[in-house]
C-alpha positions in Angstrom: 0.0 0.0 0.0 1.4 3.4 -1.0 0.3 6.9 -1.4 -0.8 6.4 -5.0 -3.0 3.4 -4.1 -4.5 5.3 -1.3 -5.5 8.1 -3.7 -7.0 5.8 -6.2 -9.1 3.8 -3.7 -9.6 6.3 -2.0 -8.4 5.3 1.5 -9.8 6.9 4.6 -6.3 6.9 6.1 -5.1 9.4 3.5 -6.0 13.1 3.6 -4.9 16.0 1.4 -4.9 19.3 3.4 -4.5 23.0 2.6 -3.4 25.7 4.9 -6.3 28.1 4.9 -4.5 30.7 7.1 -6.2 33.4 9.2 -6.7 31.0 12.1 -8.4 28.3 10.0 -5.2 26.2 9.9 -5.0 23.0 8.0 -8.3 21.9 6.4 -8.9 18.5 4.6 -10.1 18.9 1.0 -10.8 16.4 -1.7 -7.6 15.4 -3.6 -7.5 17.0 -7.1 -6.8 14.0 -9.3 -5.0 16.2 -11.8 -2.1 16.3 -9.3 -1.3 12.7 -10.1 1.7 12.7 -12.4 4.4 10.7 -14.0 7.9 12.2 -14.6 10.5 10.8 -16.9 13.7 10.3 -14.9 16.1 9.3 -17.7 16.0 8.4 -21.4 17.8 5.6 -23.3 17.4 3.5 -26.4 14.8 1.5 -24.5 12.7 4.6 -23.7 12.2 6.8 -20.7 11.9 5.6 -17.1 9.0 7.0 -15.2 8.4 7.9 -11.6 4.8 7.8 -10.4 3.8 10.4 -7.8 1.8 13.5 -6.9 2.4 17.3 -7.2 2.0 19.0 -3.8 1.0 22.7 -4.3 2.4 25.5 -2.1 0.5 25.6 1.2 -0.5 22.0 1.0 0.4 18.7 2.7 -0.4 15.0 2.7 -1.2 13.2 5.9 -1.0 9.4 6.0 -2.7 8.3 9.3 -1.2 5.4 11.1 1.5 5.0 8.5 3.8 3.6 11.2 1.5 0.5 11.5 1.7 -0.6 7.9 4.9 0.9 6.5 7.4 -0.9 8.8 10.3 0.0 6.6 9.5 3.7 7.0 9.3 3.3 10.8 12.9 1.9 10.8 14.2 4.8 8.7 14.4 2.7 5.5 11.6 4.3 3.6 12.4 6.5 0.6 10.6 8.9 -1.7 11.9 11.1 -4.5 11.4 14.8 -5.1 11.6 17.2 -8.0 11.0 20.9 -8.3 8.4 21.7 -11.0 10.0 25.0 -11.7 13.5 26.3 -12.3 13.8 27.3 -8.6 14.6 24.7 -5.9 11.6 23.5 -3.9 11.5 22.0 -0.4 9.7 19.0 1.0 9.3 18.5 4.7 8.6 15.2 6.4 7.7 14.4 10.0 5.9 11.9 12.1 3.2 13.2 14.4 0.3 12.1 16.6 -2.6 14.5 16.6 -1.0 18.0 16.6 2.2 16.7 18.4 5.1 16.6 16.0 8.4 14.7 16.1 11.6 16.2 14.6 11.0 17.6 11.1 13.3 16.6 8.2 13.5 18.6 5.0 15.0 18.1 1.6 15.7 20.7 -1.1 14.8 19.3 -4.5 16.1 20.7 -7.8 15.0 20.1 -11.4 16.5 16.6 -11.3 14.8 13.7 -9.5 16.4 13.4 -6.0 15.9 10.4 -3.7 15.6 11.1 0.0 15.2 8.9 3.1 12.2 9.4 5.4 13.4 9.8 9.0 12.6 6.9 11.4 9.4 7.1 13.4 9.8 9.3 16.5 8.7 7.6 19.8 4.9 6.8 19.5 4.1 9.1 16.7 2.2 7.2 13.9 1.0 9.7 11.3 3.3 10.6 8.4 3.1 14.2 7.2 4.6 15.3 3.9 4.3 19.0 3.1 5.4 21.5 0.5 7.9 24.0 1.9 6.3 27.4 2.7 8.9 29.3 0.7 8.3 27.3 -2.5 7.3 29.2 -5.6 5.7 26.3 -7.4 4.4 22.8 -6.6 6.9 20.2 -5.7 6.7 16.6 -7.1 6.7 13.8 -4.6 7.9 10.7 -6.4 6.4 7.6 -4.8 7.9 4.8 -6.9 9.6 4.2 -10.2 7.4 2.2 -12.6 8.4 -1.3 -13.3 7.9 -2.1 -17.0 6.4 -5.5 -17.6 7.2 -5.0 -21.3 10.8 -5.9 -20.4 9.5 -9.3 -19.2 7.3 -9.9 -22.3 10.2 -9.0 -24.7 12.0 -12.2 -23.4 9.1 -14.5 -24.0 9.6 -16.2 -27.3 8.7 -19.7 -28.5 6.2 -22.0 -26.6 4.9 -20.9 -23.2 2.0 -20.7 -20.8 0.5 -17.9 -18.7 -0.9 -19.3 -15.5 -4.1 -17.8 -14.1 -4.7 -14.9 -16.4 -8.4 -14.7 -15.8 -10.2 -12.7 -18.5 -7.3 -10.4 -19.2 -4.2 -12.3 -20.4 -1.0 -10.3 -20.4 1.4 -12.4 -22.5 -0.4 -12.0 -25.8 0.5 -14.2 -28.9 2.9 -12.7 -31.4 4.7 -14.0 -34.5 7.5 -15.3 -32.2 5.4 -16.2 -29.2 3.0 -19.2 -29.0 1.2 -19.0 -25.7 -1.6 -20.9 -24.0 -3.6 -19.7 -20.9 -4.0 -22.1 -18.0 -7.2 -21.7 -16.0 -9.5 -23.9 -14.0 -12.3 -23.4 -16.5 -12.5 -22.3 -20.1 -13.9 -18.8 -20.9 -17.2 -20.2 -22.3 -17.8 -21.8 -18.9 -17.0 -18.7 -16.8 -20.4 -17.0 -17.1 -22.3 -20.0 -15.7 -19.6 -20.7 -13.1 -18.9 -17.2 -11.8 -21.6 -15.0 -13.2 -21.1 -11.4 -12.1 -17.6 -12.0 -10.8 -16.3 -11.9 -14.4 -17.7 -8.7 -15.9 -14.8 -8.4 -18.3 -15.3 -10.7 -21.3 -12.4 -12.6 -22.8 -11.5 -11.7 -26.3 -13.1 -14.5 -28.3 -10.1 -14.6 -30.6 -8.2 -16.0 -27.5 -10.7 -18.6 -26.4 -8.9 -21.4 -28.2 -5.7 -20.6 -26.3 -7.3 -21.4 -22.9 -6.7 -24.9 -21.5 -8.0 -26.4 -18.2 -5.4 -26.9 -15.6 -3.8 -25.4 -12.4 -0.4 -24.2 -11.4 0.4 -27.7 -10.2 -1.2 -29.5 -13.2 -0.3 -27.8 -16.4 -1.2 -29.6 -19.6 2.2 -29.7 -21.1 4.9 -32.3 -21.7 8.2 -32.5 -19.8 10.8 -30.1 -21.3 8.4 -28.7 -23.8 8.1 -25.0 -22.8 10.3 -22.0 -23.4 8.7 -19.9 -20.7 6.1 -19.9 -17.9 4.6 -16.6 -16.8 2.4 -15.8 -13.9 1.1 -12.5 -12.4 -0.1 -12.4 -8.8 -0.3 -16.2 -8.6 2.7 -17.4 -6.5 1.3 -15.8 -3.3 -1.7 -18.1 -3.6 0.3 -21.3 -3.8 1.0 -23.7 -0.9 4.5 -25.3 -1.3 5.7 -22.7 -3.8 9.1 -24.4 -4.1 7.3 -27.6 -5.1 5.5 -25.6 -7.8 8.8 -24.0 -9.0 10.5 -27.4 -9.2 7.5 -28.8 -11.2 7.6 -25.8 -13.6 11.4 -26.4 -14.1 10.6 -29.9 -15.2 8.3 -28.5 -18.0 10.9 -26.1 -19.3 13.3 -26.8 -22.1 17.0 -26.3 -21.3 17.5 -22.5 -21.2 13.8 -21.9 -20.5 12.6 -19.6 -17.7 9.9 -18.8 -15.2 8.8 -15.1 -15.0 6.6 -14.2 -12.0 5.1 -10.9 -10.8 4.6 -11.2 -7.1 3.0 -8.7 -4.6 5.5 -6.9 -2.4 4.1 -7.1 1.2 6.0 -3.9 1.9 3.9 -2.0 -0.7 0.5 -3.7 -0.8 -2.4 -4.9 1.4 -0.3 -7.8 2.7 1.5 -5.4 5.1 -0.1 -6.8 8.3 1.6 -10.1 7.6 5.3 -10.8 8.2 7.2 -12.2 5.2 7.0 -16.0 5.2 10.2 -17.5 6.5 12.6 -19.7 4.5 12.2 -22.4 7.2 8.4 -22.4 6.8 8.5 -22.6 3.0 11.3 -25.3 2.9 9.3 -27.4 5.4 6.3 -27.4 3.1 8.6 -28.4 0.2 9.9 -31.4 2.2 6.4 -32.4 3.2 5.5 -32.5 -0.5 1.8 -31.5 -0.4 0.6 -28.6 -2.6 -2.7 -28.3 -0.8 -3.7 -25.1 1.1 -4.2 -26.1 4.7 -6.5 -25.0 7.5 -3.5 -23.3 9.1 -3.0 -21.1 6.0 -6.7 -20.1 6.2 -6.4 -19.4 9.9 -3.4 -17.1 9.5 -5.0 -15.2 6.6 -8.5 -15.1 8.2 -7.4 -13.7 11.6 -6.2 -10.5 9.9 -8.5 -10.2 6.8 -11.7 -11.7 8.0 -11.5 -12.1 11.8 -15.3 -12.7 12.1 -15.2 -15.8 9.9 -14.2 -19.3 11.1 -11.6 -21.4 9.3 -14.4 -23.8 8.3 -16.4 -21.0 6.7 -13.5 -19.7 4.8 -12.5 -23.1 3.4 -16.1 -23.9 2.5 -16.5 -20.6 0.6 -13.7 -21.6 -1.8 -12.1 -18.2 -1.4 -8.6 -17.8 -3.0 -6.4 -16.5 -0.2 -2.8 -15.3 0.0 -1.0 -18.4 1.4 2.4 -16.8 1.7 3.8 -13.3 1.9 6.9 -12.0 0.2 9.1 -9.0 -0.2 12.2 -8.9 -2.5 14.6 -9.5 0.4 12.7 -12.6 1.7 12.4 -14.0 -1.9 16.1 -13.4 -2.5 17.0 -15.3 0.7 14.7 -18.2 -0.3 16.0 -18.5 -3.9 19.7 -18.1 -2.9 19.3 -21.2 -0.8 17.0 -23.3 -3.0 17.1 -22.3 -6.7 19.8 -24.8 -7.7 18.0 -27.7 -6.0 14.8 -26.7 -7.8 16.5 -27.1 -11.2 17.3 -23.4 -11.9 20.8 -22.2 -12.7 20.3 -18.6 -11.8 17.7 -16.1 -10.8 17.1 -12.3 -10.8 14.8 -10.0 -8.8 13.7 -6.6 -10.1 12.0 -4.3 -7.6 11.5 -0.6 -6.8 10.9 0.9 -3.3 7.2 1.5 -2.6 6.1 -0.6 -5.6 3.1 -2.9 -5.0 4.9 -5.9 -6.7 8.2 -7.1 -7.9 9.5 -9.4 -10.7 11.3 -12.7 -10.4 13.0 -14.6 -13.2 14.2 -18.2 -12.7 16.3 -19.5 -15.5 16.8 -23.2 -16.2 20.3 -24.3 -17.2 21.1 -24.7 -20.8 24.0 -26.2 -22.8 26.3 -23.8 -21.0 26.7 -25.0 -17.4 30.0 -23.3 -16.6 30.7 -22.0 -13.1 30.2 -18.4 -14.1 26.4 -19.0 -14.0 26.6 -19.8 -10.3 28.5 -16.5 -9.8 25.7 -14.7 -11.7 23.2 -16.2 -9.3 25.2 -15.0 -6.3 25.6 -11.7 -8.0 21.9 -11.4 -8.5 21.4 -12.0 -4.8 24.0 -9.5 -3.7 23.0 -6.8 -6.1 19.4 -7.1 -4.9 20.4 -6.8 -1.2 22.4 -3.6 -2.1 19.5 -1.8 -3.8 
């Protein structure tokens, strides 16, 4: 969960305030959506990189109530934003934690016309609300960059040959091209969805893609061993019990040199924030046990936070698809650094940005070249991630 998501919901914990002066002080007003912006941070042959954020006018501020509860990295002084002046003059952003009208120490950063990253100070004592304000001396709005956009097109550009997308629902992302032959693995075919799910699938599937849907699951993909060049999933891995067992199964379906590409929610930047990241020990123990079934304990853990008034039995009977495990880039890097080779993958990479709601994982199966340098690349991927 980040400021942008709060704006788009909208979230009651977010407020946009203007200083009305003359004793009126700070007053909450509706957020003007035209202040949502994207700024290009650099350009290359591959195109511009964009930072997603909001423009804060002079005399305005953003208040994120109880941010200390669900942005644990910010509490520890590890949270970052970016800033940029929208004019030729420097602009200031001030940040502080407060409770009611009580303020902790105020940190400020002066932003120029280039995008500058700055660290949010650690939470001060028991203050929980995060306040981000435009400096009073600013002559123009200041841009608060929340996160750099991750470009999924960079994943799709790698997908050539024969592959599958797992669980795309009515909106597949890996579309067929002249060089990409893709099938979509779902538990039902599109022509069955209306009778099965009714109003839950208001977005119809392009009928030109119907013949590409096949019935299956993440643990039972209708494909021969060593027949696929790629396997793609978006927001699927977090629903899987025994994710390592699934990864190993997917590796068996890949040709030498094939890869898995997965988009996974980042619990530090999405609604999974109340849950700690699943530990390596827990996930490895599921792998050793061998079962790929979601257990009552998984439902209990999820339900006590998300639906505390429902019993485990009610949740299981409902057929609700829950988040079984919770990941951030660091926990995923720890997990894969210890297990990727045993799963049948020669190297992995993780792409993430601070405050983003998800991150990318690529697991590559060894090909004809099995020289030791690939192991070094795996280790390098782990180290470079930890130093981001």
